[in-house]
Every structure is written in structure tokens, then in C-alpha cells.
C-alpha positions as CSV (number, residue, x, y, z in Angstrom):
1,M,-0.1,-0.2,0.0
2,N,1.3,3.0,-0.6
3,A,2.6,4.4,2.4
4,R,1.3,8.4,2.3
5,I,-2.6,7.2,1.6
6,S,-2.0,4.9,4.3
7,L,-1.1,7.5,7.4
8,L,-4.6,9.0,6.6
9,I,-6.5,6.1,7.4
10,P,-5.8,5.7,10.8
11,A,-6.5,9.6,11.3
12,I,-10.3,9.2,9.0
13,A,-10.9,5.7,10.5
14,C,-9.2,5.0,13.3
15,S,-7.8,2.4,10.9
16,V,-4.6,2.3,13.2
17,F,-6.3,-1.2,14.5
18,V,-5.3,-2.7,11.5
19,T,-1.9,-2.4,11.6
20,A,-2.3,-3.3,15.7
21,C,-5.1,-6.1,15.3
22,G,-4.4,-7.5,11.8
23,G,-7.9,-7.7,11.2
24,G,-11.2,-10.0,12.7
25,G,-14.8,-10.7,11.0
26,S,-18.3,-10.1,12.2
27,D,-20.7,-11.1,9.4
28,D,-23.5,-9.3,11.1
29,D,-24.8,-6.5,8.5
30,S,-28.2,-6.1,10.7
31,A,-25.5,-4.4,13.0
32,Q,-27.2,-0.5,14.5
33,P,-25.1,1.6,15.3
34,V,-24.4,3.0,19.2
35,V,-26.2,6.6,19.0
36,I,-25.2,8.4,22.5
37,S,-26.7,11.4,22.7
38,D,-24.7,14.7,22.4
39,P,-22.2,16.0,25.9
40,N,-23.2,18.8,24.9
41,P,-25.9,19.7,23.3
42,E,-25.1,23.9,24.1
43,E,-23.0,24.5,20.8
44,A,-23.1,23.1,17.7
45,F,-20.1,19.9,18.2
46,F,-19.1,21.0,14.7
47,N,-18.6,25.4,14.6
48,D,-16.9,28.0,13.2
49,D,-14.5,28.4,16.8
50,A,-13.3,24.7,17.1
51,K,-13.1,23.7,13.6
52,F,-10.4,21.5,12.8
53,E,-10.4,20.6,16.6
54,Y,-11.9,16.7,16.5
55,V,-10.1,15.9,13.3
56,D,-6.3,16.5,15.2
57,S,-7.7,15.4,18.9
58,M,-9.1,11.9,17.1
59,L,-5.6,10.9,16.0
60,G,-4.2,10.8,19.0
61,R,-6.6,9.6,20.8
62,F,-6.9,6.3,18.8
63,L,-3.3,6.0,18.6
64,S,-3.4,5.7,21.9
65,V,-6.5,2.4,21.7
66,F,-4.9,0.5,19.7
67,R,-0.5,1.3,20.5
68,P,-0.4,-1.5,23.0
69,L,-2.0,-4.1,20.9
70,S,0.9,-3.0,17.9
71,N,3.6,-3.2,20.4
72,L,2.4,-7.8,21.1
73,A,3.8,-7.2,17.5
74,D,7.3,-6.2,18.8
75,N,8.1,-7.2,21.5
76,D,10.3,-10.5,23.0
77,L,7.0,-12.4,24.4
78,A,5.7,-12.2,20.3
79,K,8.8,-13.9,18.7
80,R,9.2,-16.2,20.8
81,T,5.6,-17.4,19.6
82,I,6.7,-17.3,16.4
83,L,8.8,-21.3,17.8
84,M,5.2,-22.2,19.2
85,T,3.6,-25.5,17.8
86,E,0.0,-26.3,17.9
87,S,-0.5,-25.3,21.5
88,D,2.0,-24.3,24.8
89,S,1.4,-21.8,27.6
90,I,4.5,-19.5,27.1
91,S,5.6,-17.1,30.6
92,C,5.5,-14.0,30.4
93,S,8.8,-12.2,31.5
94,G,7.5,-9.8,34.7
95,G,4.8,-12.4,35.4
96,G,1.7,-13.8,34.2
97,S,1.3,-16.4,31.4
98,V,0.1,-16.7,27.5
99,N,-1.7,-20.1,26.2
100,I,-1.9,-20.7,23.1
101,S,-3.5,-22.5,20.0
102,L,-2.6,-23.2,16.5
103,T,-4.4,-25.3,13.8
104,T,-3.2,-26.2,11.1
105,D,-4.7,-27.8,7.2
106,D,-4.6,-31.1,6.6
107,A,-1.4,-30.9,5.1
108,G,0.0,-29.4,9.0
109,E,2.0,-26.5,6.5
110,E,-0.5,-23.4,6.7
111,L,-1.7,-21.9,9.8
112,E,-6.1,-21.3,9.7
113,S,-6.5,-20.0,13.3
114,A,-5.1,-19.5,16.7
115,S,-6.7,-18.7,19.8
116,I,-4.6,-16.6,22.1
117,S,-5.7,-16.1,25.8
118,F,-3.5,-13.8,28.3
119,N,-3.7,-14.8,32.0
120,S,-2.3,-11.4,33.3
121,C,0.7,-11.7,31.4
122,I,3.3,-8.7,32.8
123,E,5.2,-7.5,29.3
124,E,7.6,-4.1,29.7
125,G,4.6,-2.9,33.2
126,E,1.7,-3.2,31.7
127,T,-0.3,-6.2,32.4
128,T,-2.6,-8.0,29.3
129,N,-6.2,-10.3,30.3
130,G,-8.6,-11.5,27.3
131,D,-8.5,-13.1,24.9
132,I,-7.9,-12.5,20.4
133,A,-8.3,-15.5,17.6
134,I,-7.2,-15.8,14.6
135,A,-8.6,-16.8,11.4
136,L,-6.8,-16.4,7.8
137,N,-7.9,-18.0,4.6
138,L,-5.2,-16.9,2.6
139,D,-3.5,-17.9,-0.7
140,A,-0.3,-19.2,-1.6
141,S,1.5,-16.0,-1.8
142,G,0.1,-14.8,1.4
143,D,-0.8,-11.7,-0.7
144,N,-5.2,-13.1,-1.6
145,G,-7.6,-13.4,1.0
146,T,-9.1,-12.4,4.6
147,I,-7.2,-12.1,8.1
148,S,-10.5,-12.4,10.0
149,I,-9.6,-11.1,14.3
150,S,-12.0,-11.3,17.1
151,A,-10.8,-9.8,20.8
152,N,-12.9,-11.0,23.8
153,D,-12.9,-8.6,27.3
154,F,-9.5,-8.0,26.2
155,S,-7.7,-5.9,28.5
156,V,-3.7,-3.7,28.7
157,T,-3.1,-1.9,32.2
158,G,-0.3,-0.4,33.8
159,G,0.1,1.5,30.7
160,D,-0.5,5.9,30.1
161,E,-4.0,4.2,30.1
162,D,-6.0,1.7,30.6
163,I,-7.1,-0.1,27.7
164,A,-10.4,-2.5,27.1
165,M,-11.4,-4.0,23.7
166,N,-14.2,-6.1,21.9
167,G,-15.0,-6.8,18.6
168,A,-13.7,-8.3,15.2
169,V,-12.7,-7.0,12.1
170,T,-12.2,-8.1,8.8
171,V,-8.9,-7.5,6.7
172,G,-8.9,-8.3,3.5
173,M,-5.9,-8.5,0.8
174,Q,-5.6,-8.2,-2.9
175,S,-2.8,-8.4,-5.1
176,T,-1.6,-8.2,-8.7
177,D,0.8,-7.2,-11.1
178,S,-1.1,-3.8,-11.3
179,S,-2.2,-3.1,-7.8
180,E,-3.0,-4.1,-4.2
181,T,-6.6,-4.0,-2.7
182,F,-6.1,-3.9,1.2
183,S,-9.3,-3.3,3.2
184,I,-11.2,-3.4,6.5
185,S,-15.3,-4.0,7.3
186,G,-16.8,-5.2,10.0
187,S,-20.5,-4.2,12.6
188,S,-19.4,-3.4,15.7
189,L,-16.2,-2.9,18.0
190,S,-16.2,-1.2,20.8
191,V,-13.2,0.3,23.9
192,S,-12.6,1.6,26.0
193,A,-9.5,4.2,26.3
194,G,-8.6,5.4,30.2
195,S,-12.4,7.5,31.1
196,E,-13.6,7.0,27.6
197,S,-15.4,4.5,26.0
198,I,-15.5,4.0,21.9
199,S,-17.8,2.0,19.7
200,I,-16.7,2.2,16.1
201,S,-19.9,0.8,13.9
202,N,-20.4,-0.7,10.3
203,Y,-17.1,0.5,9.0
204,N,-15.4,-0.5,6.2
205,I,-12.6,1.0,4.2
206,T,-10.6,0.5,1.0
207,A,-7.4,1.3,-0.2
208,I,-5.9,1.0,-3.3
209,D,-2.4,1.5,-4.9
210,N,-2.8,1.5,-8.7
211,F,0.6,1.4,-9.6
212,A,-0.4,1.3,-13.5
213,A,-1.6,5.0,-12.6
214,D,0.9,5.5,-10.1
215,S,-2.0,6.8,-8.0
216,S,-3.8,5.5,-4.6
217,S,-6.7,5.4,-3.2
218,L,-8.8,5.5,0.1
219,E,-12.7,5.5,0.3
220,A,-14.1,5.1,4.2
221,G,-17.5,5.0,6.0
222,M,-18.5,4.5,9.7
223,T,-19.9,5.8,13.0
224,V,-18.4,6.3,16.0
225,S,-19.8,7.0,19.3
226,S,-17.6,8.2,21.7
227,D,-19.3,9.2,26.0
228,V,-16.7,12.0,25.5
229,D,-17.4,13.3,21.6
230,G,-21.1,11.7,21.4
231,T,-21.6,10.3,18.0
232,V,-19.7,11.3,14.4
233,T,-20.5,9.8,11.3
234,F,-17.9,9.6,8.8
235,A,-17.5,9.7,4.9
236,V,-14.8,9.7,2.4
237,S,-16.4,10.0,-0.7
238,P,-15.5,9.8,-3.3
239,P,-12.4,9.1,-2.5
240,L,-8.8,11.0,-0.8
241,V,-7.0,10.1,-4.5
242,L,-3.0,10.8,-4.3
243,N,-1.3,11.4,-7.6
244,G,2.0,10.9,-8.4
245,S,5.0,11.9,-5.9
246,D,2.1,14.5,-4.5
247,D,2.4,14.4,-0.7
248,Y,-1.2,15.5,-0.6
249,P,-4.6,14.1,-2.0
250,S,-5.8,16.0,-5.2
251,S,-9.7,14.6,-5.2
252,G,-11.7,13.8,-2.8
253,T,-13.8,14.4,0.3
254,L,-14.2,13.9,4.0
255,T,-17.5,14.3,5.7
256,M,-18.1,14.2,9.4
257,T,-21.7,14.4,10.8
258,H,-22.6,14.5,14.1
259,S,-26.1,13.7,15.7
260,D,-26.7,16.9,16.8
261,G,-26.7,18.1,13.0
262,S,-23.3,19.9,12.3
263,S,-21.1,18.9,10.3
264,L,-17.3,19.1,8.7
265,S,-16.8,18.7,4.9
266,M,-13.0,18.7,3.8
267,T,-12.7,18.7,0.3
268,A,-9.4,18.4,-1.8
269,D,-10.7,19.0,-5.6
270,N,-9.2,22.8,-5.1
271,G,-7.0,22.5,-7.9
272,D,-4.0,22.8,-4.9
273,P,-2.8,20.0,-3.4
274,A,-0.3,21.6,-0.3
275,T,-4.8,22.5,1.0
276,F,-7.9,21.8,0.7
277,D,-11.8,23.6,1.0
278,F,-13.8,23.4,3.8
279,I,-17.4,24.0,4.7
280,I,-18.1,24.1,8.6
281,S,-22.2,23.8,9.4
282,D,-23.4,24.6,13.1
283,G,-27.3,23.5,11.7
284,A,-28.0,27.2,11.5
285,T,-25.0,28.6,9.8
286,T,-22.3,27.6,7.6
287,T,-19.0,28.7,7.1
288,S,-16.4,28.0,4.3
289,G,-12.4,29.1,3.7
290,V,-9.2,27.2,2.7
291,Q,-6.9,25.2,4.7
292,R,-3.8,24.1,4.4
293,W,-3.0,19.9,4.6
294,D,0.2,20.8,6.8
295,E,-1.7,23.1,8.9
296,I,-3.3,19.9,10.7
297,E,-2.3,17.1,12.6
298,L,-3.3,14.8,10.0
299,D,0.2,16.0,8.5
300,D,2.0,14.5,11.2
301,F,1.2,11.0,10.6
């Protein structure tokens, strides 16, 4: 995937959990988004004074939520699990253990699924509990197919803030000589980080690298509800597109709509790749203008 377009994923769609979790699945298309009442009904969530405050603040919040999972892929505990065969229990460096069970195909060569249970496992001062289940359906190259992951009462405590997660996502991959497609989808994922509870519903993110056209695109949709910010619906449509060596999208629109009726749209189709047009509606008045990409936090990722 083009590195520049992939950087927009966590900012726009919390897709850091793509890298952190690797994927997980749910076929329940009927799940209804969780809608949380507006915590501050006296003021429109999107307004001319706040402008891009939510865009900036959500990045650090979502990254902190999924950071512990991504760290598990880098530490010594994870490296020791590579030596696993079928099932085993591994002692953690600070106490506790991890139980792992692997399932392979009939030939015993390709991994099909894995079940991982953390039992008060302490690594680098953080204590992990709960279960992670992974199912793989990939071709021989590992470049095409799906990976599913689900978290059941998964929690990490003792770090910068306590993390808890329940839910599932599915990651899809398709690779050809001319393009690569990467997608994430699911019906629900609930997360708590510190004192904030977040529910992500009906999410679908698709990133495409088109080698022949020397371009990358990102399309997404989801509903994010928290007891801090209320409910925000995200839509990236038409897709954000990066061409050639551009640093920022040259086309596409990101729209965020709050349950109080206020909204913010950011549109790249203005002829200047360094800037985007924006429209803010607080439900009563509308403000529009032009903003540089490097003046908001999206540029940092």
C-alpha cells in the first residue's frame, strides 16, 4: 500500500487497529450503530470556533487505544510465539502467562487459525488479559484473501491509560501486477481508553494502490460514538486520491456529521494539492474557507 495514503487511514477511520490487530470478522450486516447523546447540547459539535479540533484530537486518542496491541507484535513475547507448535503456554517476563493454540490445514503446513489467551501477562510494565482469536484464509503467496480477528474481554493495564476491547474486524487483501487492494470491514468494535468509551459501528475502509496509474485512493465509512464526543458519522466519498509524488490528496471528500446535526466537510478538489476547501455547518450557519493540509494534525501521520 502507498505509504502516504495509508497514513490517512488512522486519522480518518481509526484504522490504526488494522495494523495493530491485523483484522477480525463479523457477518452481521444488520448491526445498528450505537448513538450516544450529545454530551454538550448547548453548543454545536462542529462550529466555526472549533474548526478542526476534532480532527486533530481524535488521532492521539485512537492511536493510544491501539498502541498496546501493536507493541505485542514487537516484543520478545511475540518473537517467542513464533517457535510455537500446535499449543503451548508461555511465561511472561514480569509474571503471568499466554496460552496459544494453533490450527493448520490437513497437510500441517499452512496456519488456519490461532487462539491466544492472556492470563495476567506482564510485559514492560503492562498487564494483559483476555482472548484474541485469529482466522486466516489466504492463498499460497499470502497476498490474497482475508484475515479475521476478534477480541473478547481483551484489556491492557498499567500503561499510559488502561485499554479494553471487544469486537471483530475482517481484513481483505488482493494483489495483482498492476494494483493492490486492502480493505477493513466489520459491524461493531467497542473500546475503552482511560475514562472514555468508544463504539465503532458498520465500518468499511478500502485503500487501493494503482501502480499502472501511479495513484492511490482511500474510501471509507463508519460511525464512531464516544461518551466524550457523542456520535460522529464518517464518510470518505468520493475517494481521496493521491497522484504520483504528491504529498496530499488532489481529489476526494471527507465528511463528518455529528448526531446534533452539525457537520464538517474537507474537499481536496480545489486545484491546489497543498490545501483543501472546508465547509462547517453548525445547524444554523455555514462557514467555508481554505486550509493547508500541513496546518492540521493529519499531516503528522
